[in-house]
Backbone as CSV, one residue per row, in Angstrom:
resi,resn,N_x,N_y,N_z,CA_x,CA_y,CA_z,C_x,C_y,C_z
1,MET,-23.552,2.782,-81.820,-24.303,1.625,-81.380,-23.369,0.485,-80.966
2,THR,-22.338,0.233,-81.778,-21.399,-0.827,-81.438,-20.742,-0.553,-80.092
3,ASN,-20.397,0.709,-79.838,-19.765,1.057,-78.563,-20.666,0.718,-77.387
4,GLU,-21.957,1.026,-77.477,-22.879,0.733,-76.386,-23.001,-0.769,-76.155
5,ILE,-23.047,-1.526,-77.213,-23.159,-2.987,-77.096,-21.893,-3.557,-76.495
6,MET,-20.737,-3.098,-76.970,-19.466,-3.585,-76.429,-19.364,-3.265,-74.944
7,ASN,-19.754,-2.060,-74.567,-19.677,-1.671,-73.158,-20.570,-2.542,-72.296
8,ARG,-21.779,-2.817,-72.761,-22.687,-3.676,-71.991,-22.126,-5.085,-71.880
9,ASN,-21.597,-5.618,-72.978,-21.027,-6.960,-72.951,-19.832,-7.024,-72.004
10,ASN,-18.976,-6.019,-72.031,-17.819,-6.001,-71.142,-18.242,-5.901,-69.688
11,LEU,-19.267,-5.108,-69.409,-19.759,-4.996,-68.039,-20.253,-6.341,-67.539
12,MET,-21.016,-7.034,-68.366,-21.558,-8.334,-67.958,-20.438,-9.358,-67.795
13,ARG,-19.480,-9.369,-68.744,-18.361,-10.307,-68.645,-17.565,-10.036,-67.380
14,ASP,-17.228,-8.776,-67.132,-16.440,-8.402,-65.960,-17.207,-8.656,-64.665
15,PHE,-18.510,-8.465,-64.711,-19.340,-8.623,-63.523,-19.286,-10.056,-63.003
16,PHE,-19.390,-11.041,-63.900,-19.445,-12.429,-63.480,-18.115,-13.148,-63.570
17,ASN,-17.084,-12.486,-64.068,-15.783,-13.114,-64.242,-15.016,-13.129,-62.922
18,GLY,-14.288,-14.189,-62.656,-13.436,-14.238,-61.471,-14.111,-14.940,-60.312
19,ASP,-13.304,-15.161,-59.282,-13.797,-15.877,-58.110,-14.752,-15.031,-57.280
20,ASN,-14.476,-13.733,-57.190,-15.307,-12.892,-56.343,-15.964,-11.824,-57.206
21,TRP,-17.067,-12.140,-57.845,-17.712,-11.198,-58.757,-18.312,-10.016,-58.022
22,MET,-18.412,-10.078,-56.685,-18.926,-8.945,-55.910,-18.003,-7.738,-56.032
23,ASN,-16.708,-7.956,-56.322,-15.772,-6.842,-56.481,-16.121,-5.974,-57.677
24,SER,-16.981,-6.439,-58.557,-17.354,-5.666,-59.737,-18.331,-4.544,-59.414
25,PHE,-19.030,-4.621,-58.307,-20.019,-3.592,-57.994,-19.449,-2.179,-58.002
26,PRO,-18.304,-1.894,-57.354,-17.826,-0.516,-57.364,-17.541,0.007,-58.765
27,SER,-17.036,-0.839,-59.658,-16.677,-0.355,-60.993,-17.904,0.053,-61.803
28,LEU,-19.085,-0.425,-61.426,-20.286,-0.047,-62.155,-20.715,1.388,-61.865
29,PHE,-20.332,1.904,-60.701,-20.838,3.192,-60.262,-19.777,4.273,-60.142
30,GLU,-18.510,3.956,-60.307,-17.447,4.947,-60.149,-17.210,5.697,-61.436
31,ASP,-16.683,6.933,-61.275,-16.212,7.633,-62.465,-14.759,7.244,-62.678
32,SER,-14.052,7.962,-63.525,-12.700,7.550,-63.881,-11.660,7.965,-62.850
33,ALA,-12.058,8.610,-61.766,-11.087,9.020,-60.751,-10.471,7.792,-60.104
34,LEU,-9.187,7.886,-59.822,-8.493,6.784,-59.173,-8.892,6.710,-57.717
35,GLU,-8.947,5.523,-57.209,-9.190,5.345,-55.790,-7.930,4.765,-55.192
36,GLY,-7.627,5.182,-53.960,-6.447,4.679,-53.287,-6.415,3.174,-53.199
37,SER,-7.588,2.542,-53.070,-7.628,1.097,-52.934,-7.189,0.383,-54.208
38,ASN,-7.149,1.084,-55.332,-6.687,0.482,-56.575,-5.166,0.460,-56.674
39,LEU,-4.488,1.133,-55.758,-3.032,1.163,-55.750,-2.542,-0.026,-54.915
40,LYS,-2.200,-1.103,-55.589,-1.805,-2.336,-54.910,-0.503,-2.104,-54.151
41,THR,-0.481,-2.543,-52.894,0.623,-2.233,-51.990,1.118,-3.475,-51.274
42,ASP,2.445,-3.543,-51.094,3.078,-4.539,-50.237,3.834,-3.777,-49.158
43,ILE,3.707,-4.222,-47.906,4.460,-3.619,-46.808,5.199,-4.744,-46.092
44,LYS,6.501,-4.556,-45.978,7.351,-5.561,-45.358,8.047,-4.944,-44.153
45,GLU,8.040,-5.662,-43.032,8.756,-5.202,-41.845,10.060,-5.975,-41.731
46,THR,11.142,-5.256,-41.526,12.444,-5.866,-41.288,12.901,-5.444,-39.890
47,ASP,14.063,-5.939,-39.477,14.609,-5.539,-38.176,14.892,-4.041,-38.138
48,LYS,15.229,-3.479,-39.289,15.649,-2.081,-39.329,14.550,-1.103,-39.723
49,GLY,13.456,-1.583,-40.303,12.423,-0.641,-40.714,11.287,-1.286,-41.481
50,TYR,10.614,-0.449,-42.277,9.466,-0.871,-43.080,9.744,-0.530,-44.534
51,GLU,9.406,-1.448,-45.419,9.533,-1.238,-46.856,8.131,-1.253,-47.449
52,VAL,7.755,-0.152,-48.091,6.434,-0.031,-48.699,6.627,0.023,-50.208
53,HIS,5.982,-0.873,-50.936,6.035,-0.903,-52.405,4.618,-0.704,-52.919
54,ILE,4.430,0.320,-53.760,3.101,0.635,-54.283,3.156,0.625,-55.806
55,ASP,2.308,-0.174,-56.445,2.219,-0.182,-57.910,1.534,1.094,-58.370
56,MET,2.251,1.887,-59.170,1.724,3.156,-59.669,2.140,3.343,-61.124
57,PRO,1.668,2.485,-62.019,2.086,2.581,-63.412,1.621,3.876,-64.065
58,ALA,2.449,4.422,-64.928,2.146,5.602,-65.749,2.003,6.889,-64.950
59,PHE,2.573,6.936,-63.746,2.591,8.177,-62.972,3.897,8.905,-63.243
60,ASP,3.835,10.217,-63.267,5.035,11.038,-63.323,5.412,11.337,-61.883
61,LYS,6.662,11.080,-61.508,7.016,11.211,-60.093,6.854,12.640,-59.566
62,LYS,6.853,13.624,-60.450,6.637,14.999,-59.973,5.186,15.228,-59.520
63,ASN,4.294,14.304,-59.875,2.889,14.398,-59.468,2.564,13.537,-58.243
64,ILE,3.596,12.976,-57.606,3.408,12.135,-56.429,3.920,12.890,-55.213
65,ASP,3.117,12.901,-54.146,3.497,13.567,-52.908,3.477,12.536,-51.784
66,ILE,4.545,12.511,-50.981,4.665,11.562,-49.883,4.872,12.356,-48.601
67,ASN,4.115,12.004,-47.555,4.208,12.705,-46.281,4.115,11.684,-45.160
68,TYR,4.872,11.910,-44.092,4.795,11.047,-42.909,4.600,11.940,-41.693
69,GLN,3.479,11.754,-41.005,3.182,12.561,-39.827,2.323,11.745,-38.875
70,ASP,2.646,11.798,-37.582,1.879,11.101,-36.550,1.688,9.616,-36.867
71,ASN,2.761,8.969,-37.294,2.778,7.532,-37.621,1.907,7.171,-38.823
72,ILE,1.564,8.148,-39.658,0.757,7.897,-40.855,1.572,8.292,-42.091
73,LEU,1.765,7.317,-42.978,2.383,7.585,-44.280,1.257,7.883,-45.252
74,THR,1.296,9.064,-45.879,0.277,9.459,-46.844,0.935,9.589,-48.215
75,VAL,0.368,8.898,-49.182,0.823,8.985,-50.570,-0.342,9.558,-51.366
76,SER,-0.085,10.658,-52.066,-1.147,11.284,-52.847,-0.563,11.820,-54.150
77,GLY,-1.439,12.135,-55.069,-0.983,12.682,-56.345,-2.052,12.598,-57.403
78,ARG,-1.589,12.704,-58.636,-2.530,12.652,-59.762,-1.852,12.020,-60.972
79,ARG,-2.687,11.512,-61.849,-2.208,10.938,-63.114,-3.040,11.558,-64.219
80,ASP,-2.392,12.316,-65.100,-3.092,12.981,-66.209,-2.676,12.413,-67.559
81,SER,-1.921,11.353,-67.568,-1.306,10.916,-68.817,-2.282,10.405,-69.862
82,PHE,-3.503,10.114,-69.466,-4.457,9.565,-70.420,-5.481,10.619,-70.796
83,ASN,-5.112,11.502,-71.706,-6.025,12.568,-72.114,-6.713,12.239,-73.434
84,ASP,-6.644,10.981,-73.847,-7.298,10.571,-75.089,-8.664,9.941,-74.823
85,HIS,-9.237,10.166,-73.633,-10.552,9.615,-73.301,-11.683,10.286,-74.080
86,ASN,-11.464,11.489,-74.558,-12.520,12.158,-75.324,-12.715,11.429,-76.645
87,ASP,-13.881,10.926,-76.836,-14.185,10.133,-78.022,-14.971,10.991,-79.001
88,LYS,-14.288,11.954,-79.607,-14.950,12.914,-80.488,-15.538,12.265,-81.730
89,ASN,-14.892,11.218,-82.230,-15.353,10.576,-83.455,-16.273,9.386,-83.192
90,GLY,-16.470,9.029,-81.945,-17.330,7.892,-81.630,-16.704,6.559,-81.969
91,ASP,-15.366,6.476,-81.996,-14.708,5.241,-82.396,-14.059,4.492,-81.220
92,MET,-14.220,4.961,-80.014,-13.678,4.264,-78.842,-14.564,3.060,-78.552
93,ILE,-13.988,1.880,-78.570,-14.737,0.656,-78.313,-14.684,0.299,-76.833
94,MET,-13.515,0.506,-76.216,-13.366,0.164,-74.814,-12.296,1.054,-74.206
95,SER,-12.491,1.481,-72.962,-11.498,2.289,-72.269,-11.450,1.869,-70.812
96,GLU,-10.317,1.296,-70.383,-10.153,0.865,-69.000,-9.104,1.691,-68.262
97,ARG,-8.306,2.458,-68.978,-7.284,3.275,-68.335,-7.946,4.460,-67.657
98,SER,-7.375,4.886,-66.553,-8.002,5.978,-65.825,-6.997,7.072,-65.515
99,SER,-7.516,8.230,-65.271,-6.704,9.344,-64.812,-7.459,9.985,-63.669
100,GLY,-6.751,10.750,-62.878,-7.417,11.412,-61.770,-6.515,11.577,-60.578
101,ARG,-7.120,11.905,-59.443,-6.406,12.130,-58.189,-6.575,10.912,-57.287
102,PHE,-5.612,10.745,-56.388,-5.706,9.650,-55.448,-5.041,10.052,-54.135
103,MET,-5.373,9.331,-53.088,-4.699,9.451,-51.806,-4.881,8.143,-51.063
104,ARG,-3.817,7.681,-50.464,-3.897,6.461,-49.654,-3.025,6.650,-48.433
105,GLN,-3.502,6.152,-47.297,-2.762,6.300,-46.053,-2.462,4.943,-45.441
106,TYR,-1.299,4.865,-44.763,-0.846,3.639,-44.121,-0.391,3.987,-42.704
107,HIS,-0.892,3.280,-41.721,-0.447,3.501,-40.347,0.776,2.630,-40.105
108,LEU,1.902,3.284,-39.830,3.140,2.568,-39.556,3.721,3.128,-38.261
109,PRO,4.206,2.251,-37.368,4.763,2.735,-36.102,5.885,3.749,-36.323
110,ALA,6.212,4.448,-35.264,7.172,5.558,-35.318,8.409,5.228,-36.151
111,ALA,8.653,6.083,-37.128,9.801,5.924,-38.014,10.755,7.095,-37.828
112,ASP,11.992,6.876,-38.214,13.015,7.914,-38.154,12.782,8.855,-39.342
113,VAL,12.052,9.943,-39.120,11.630,10.828,-40.211,12.797,11.460,-40.955
114,GLU,13.932,11.594,-40.308,15.098,12.215,-40.951,15.729,11.301,-42.000
115,ASN,15.421,10.018,-41.949,16.075,9.063,-42.852,15.119,8.287,-43.748
116,ILE,13.883,8.758,-43.890,12.944,8.107,-44.808,13.414,8.383,-46.240
117,LYS,13.423,7.358,-47.058,13.865,7.469,-48.455,12.767,6.937,-49.367
118,ALA,12.641,7.543,-50.538,11.662,7.075,-51.530,12.314,7.045,-52.897
119,ASN,11.832,6.131,-53.710,12.344,5.986,-55.063,11.193,5.484,-55.939
120,TYR,11.152,5.974,-57.171,10.102,5.573,-58.117,10.782,5.049,-59.373
121,ASP,10.541,3.778,-59.690,11.206,3.169,-60.833,10.279,2.123,-61.456
122,ASN,10.145,2.167,-62.768,9.338,1.190,-63.510,7.925,1.040,-62.952
123,GLY,7.313,2.159,-62.562,5.925,2.133,-62.116,5.713,1.680,-60.691
124,VAL,6.789,1.529,-59.926,6.662,1.105,-58.533,7.304,2.161,-57.633
125,LEU,6.517,2.666,-56.670,7.031,3.590,-55.669,7.505,2.763,-54.489
126,LYS,8.764,2.986,-54.074,9.334,2.270,-52.934,9.675,3.303,-51.868
127,VAL,9.116,3.100,-50.678,9.386,3.992,-49.559,9.982,3.147,-48.443
128,ASN,11.163,3.558,-47.972,11.822,2.878,-46.858,11.770,3.774,-45.633
129,LEU,11.165,3.258,-44.575,11.021,4.003,-43.326,11.815,3.292,-42.242
130,PRO,12.987,3.818,-41.886,13.762,3.179,-40.820,13.047,3.304,-39.484
131,LYS,13.165,2.259,-38.660,12.585,2.301,-37.329,13.403,3.229,-36.442
132,LEU,12.726,3.866,-35.515,13.438,4.667,-34.517,14.188,3.720,-33.594
133,GLU,15.405,4.087,-33.276,16.143,3.283,-32.313,15.497,3.489,-30.956
134,LYS,15.444,2.424,-30.205,14.828,2.535,-28.881,15.648,3.502,-28.039
135,LYS,14.962,4.489,-27.532,15.634,5.481,-26.699,15.666,4.976,-25.263
136,THR,16.788,5.193,-24.660,16.858,4.856,-23.244,16.203,5.993,-22.478
137,SER,15.692,5.670,-21.358,15.011,6.674,-20.558,15.994,7.758,-20.129
138,SER,15.563,8.990,-20.190,16.419,10.087,-19.749,16.360,10.240,-18.241
139,GLU,15.502,9.435,-17.622,15.390,9.493,-16.166,16.466,8.619,-15.548
140,HIS,17.086,9.133,-14.525,18.126,8.367,-13.829,17.924,8.570,-12.348
141,HIS,17.790,7.482,-11.619,17.577,7.572,-10.167,18.925,7.800,-9.492
142,ILE,18.959,8.747,-8.575,20.181,9.060,-7.840,19.958,8.698,-6.376
143,ASP,20.814,7.848,-5.877,20.737,7.438,-4.463,21.287,8.565,-3.586
144,ILE,20.744,8.665,-2.379,21.205,9.661,-1.407,22.177,8.961,-0.442
145,ASP,23.349,9.568,-0.248,24.335,9.010,0.693,23.996,9.365,2.095
């Protein structure tokens, strides 16, 4: 009974808390699967390329897959680290941690695929995509003497 009351109170508090309480609607209807939109991302453009930083706390890097094809960077994977969600004894009061699968895509202009680098440290995935060097045209006009 306490768990049901706590859950209802937390839902109501979370629903009206914050500047934009409309953001609470999705959390009322979703299951525990991760959504790509929950992976907070920063993308920075430099003269030499693009730096993508994605917050991914509690992920094992072996469960993260990164792919770049047709100017689309795709980050996908799963997080299974929270297997204590089963409340066999009925003593769980609140659970906000989630596990599940995710996928998120980012459209980034043509990158040098041979030199893309990724690193995962302290819960942040960093992907560096160097820009392709501008190719000069292979066409050359030849004058007739």
